[in-house]
C-alpha positions in Angstrom: 48.3 -163.9 37.3 46.7 -166.7 35.3 44.6 -168.3 38.1 44.2 -171.8 36.0 48.0 -172.4 35.6 49.6 -170.3 38.6 52.1 -168.7 36.0 53.0 -164.8 36.7 54.3 -162.1 34.5 56.0 -159.4 35.7 55.8 -156.0 33.9 58.3 -153.1 34.6 56.6 -150.0 35.1 58.1 -146.5 35.9 57.5 -145.1 39.1 55.9 -141.6 39.1 57.7 -140.1 42.7 55.0 -137.4 42.2 52.0 -139.8 42.7 50.4 -139.8 45.8 50.0 -143.9 45.8 53.1 -145.3 44.1 55.5 -142.7 44.8 54.6 -141.4 48.1 52.8 -144.5 49.4 49.4 -142.8 50.4 46.2 -144.6 50.1 43.3 -142.1 51.1 40.6 -144.3 49.5 42.1 -147.3 51.8 42.5 -145.1 55.1 38.6 -143.1 54.5 36.2 -143.8 57.1 33.5 -146.6 56.0 30.3 -147.0 57.3 29.8 -149.8 59.6 27.4 -152.6 58.6 26.9 -155.3 61.3 24.1 -158.0 61.4 21.7 -157.9 64.4 22.0 -161.6 65.4 18.4 -163.1 66.3 16.6 -160.0 64.4 17.2 -161.2 61.1 18.2 -157.5 60.2 21.4 -155.7 59.2 22.6 -152.5 60.9 24.1 -149.8 59.0 26.0 -146.7 60.7 27.0 -144.1 58.5 30.7 -143.3 58.8 29.9 -139.5 59.4 26.3 -138.6 60.8 23.9 -136.8 59.0 21.2 -134.9 59.4 18.2 -136.3 57.2 14.9 -134.5 56.9 12.6 -137.3 57.3 9.7 -135.5 56.3 11.0 -134.3 52.9 12.7 -138.0 52.2 9.5 -139.3 53.2 7.5 -137.3 50.3 10.6 -137.8 47.9 10.5 -141.6 48.1 6.8 -142.3 48.7 6.5 -143.9 45.0 9.5 -145.8 45.1 8.0 -148.0 47.9 5.0 -149.8 48.7 4.5 -148.0 52.0 5.9 -145.1 53.8 5.2 -144.6 57.2 6.8 -141.1 59.0 6.9 -141.7 62.7 8.1 -138.7 65.3 11.8 -140.1 65.2 12.0 -142.4 62.2 10.7 -143.6 59.0 9.6 -146.7 58.0 10.1 -148.1 54.3 8.3 -151.4 53.1 9.1 -152.6 49.9 7.7 -156.1 49.2 9.1 -158.4 52.2 12.0 -155.6 52.9 11.6 -153.0 55.8 14.1 -150.2 56.6 14.0 -148.5 59.6 15.6 -145.2 59.0 16.9 -142.6 61.4 17.9 -139.0 61.5 21.2 -139.8 61.8 21.5 -141.7 58.7 21.7 -145.0 60.9 19.3 -147.6 59.5 18.2 -151.1 60.2 17.0 -153.2 57.3 15.0 -156.6 57.8 14.1 -159.2 54.8 17.9 -158.6 53.5 20.6 -161.1 54.8 23.6 -160.0 52.5 24.9 -156.9 54.0 26.4 -155.1 50.6 22.6 -155.7 49.3 21.4 -153.9 52.8 23.7 -150.8 51.7 22.5 -150.7 48.3 18.9 -150.6 49.4 19.7 -147.9 51.8 21.5 -145.7 49.4 18.7 -146.0 47.1 16.3 -144.6 49.3 18.5 -142.2 51.1 21.2 -141.3 48.1 
């Protein structure tokens, strides 16, 4: 489709009946569970809840990322990560609360950078 002119062109393509997508109509990527990313109103924060519960070893993670952040503070039940204006609270289940980032996608990228 040409977005400037609105013209469309069709190209004939042979359908492979053995293909999971075009043959059987299966779309595993679209049906896979996704992380829940929710802004927390009034807190200027974004909460990220993983689609599958994790069991993070926070002391090991704190050691591994200490050189990547300005400040890493390990508490009994969470890990606090500070990098500039950004603050991430990370829980053993993989749930995270990101302060200082308004864009949900960028917040998720920050968490992935530290957690992997």
